[in-house]
Steps between C-alpha positions, in 0.01 A plus 500: 500500500581134423828409324490387142501111478661302227434145403814333350516143363813318550629752770704240706803510279682669205339794341176477699678525820683812378191645394340455841802641685512818288135557517509461879786751520258747339232425758291239305357204682550152332294197447730265321459144372742207525470160335661258755787656697326626818836580662600738218141665524546554874845671443339742265234585747778581752691714244184686407422579869863609548437767228196628702217335296270215557498172317303168446608199303248268360554171306395498134583289210451739194497204268184360665211730421270275699658643818430857419152530651646371834782739468274793449320407812815465693624841378164668592540368857860605514406853385248534776704347776841636427439837325142584604424523131235352273703561191859547369672730260763339296538146341831376361485186298850384552501124570664286244746232399754462212533193279783505245447252220566515122183560297534148343520336857240708684239250632126570522526464870762764529304731262179454703678558831641834374179612351312399824748694724580804289170566306192316628608569868532865470182524271261326737664600824455864387144430414438342837669781704345794310212523741744552789698766323430867562401731220791688385735206584805367298569158338849424392573184294845366479626410160856444378751665270489164316162615355714751292835347455568129454727230669459152377306273737232744618250497223206363718591725791534809288186433304304494831657822599422664171134395558508672844604814336207480263272423797638809675376732232159346499468526886608867487224557245225310673576616865539874403149561624610419850817712454715190549824515314669195362844472376783248431850500632748296289820421695819415299749246629516515880723311744249292680421127548300511178599219271705332778688820571691459169583881474548551885723200542699483176754778447559417143137506409448829702812665311355396160156627573637823640679565173154529339384759743574874430564571884753213508368275765225262558208595718436456863163433682516844657503653145156350447365553854577875491357529150177339614470729789549797269242382251234444768572849670263790452745672269445226230121510508456613134689205370257247369505211255884514461779248502784632693819310453746502787821346344791763505473520118527140418538400122440847364 
């Protein structure tokens, strides 16, 4: 029997990398995407293989929907050549960027960029890849705790993520006939290079944010990677159309 195959956008770094490695440790093969850093992508392939799974990394700009048809073709070829499959099982719409700007100073270009990457990208990429997804598969969209609690400067980013959460419910309803579940994971503050690594690299900021979290620390990429692997596991197959926040109890 073939192993499960997960497609993870933005898998070369940060949360996406952790997701890939935790899924690989559970025997899931990986098709990851990267934007520009091929060396980081190759390193993820190596680490996935060290965990006993197979991996392919494909270049994709999730902010450019014009490239999705070509990506779907490349994905189809990779599925056949590397995994002896014509379809895949899991799609994690993870790729994203962060822009911090006060509402009064946010430009239309910044707004449009966030919407293209965080909403339009997942919307039309999922649409394009559905013919390649097996019935009974899983889709997991990545939102943010910022869609629930607020920090100044993230109005456009959080609005895009809020739209992703609404989209998730619609997809869960419309894809139910194919037994495809669709959920959202919403990370809280995590120590990554997001936002220029402001949490990871600034102890004062990290300490301040940790004080807002019930468990008393900021999150780590592995907190999210492990949660994603659990949500996509067979034991969570009856969870559908839900927003699952993984924040350690931030701002509750």
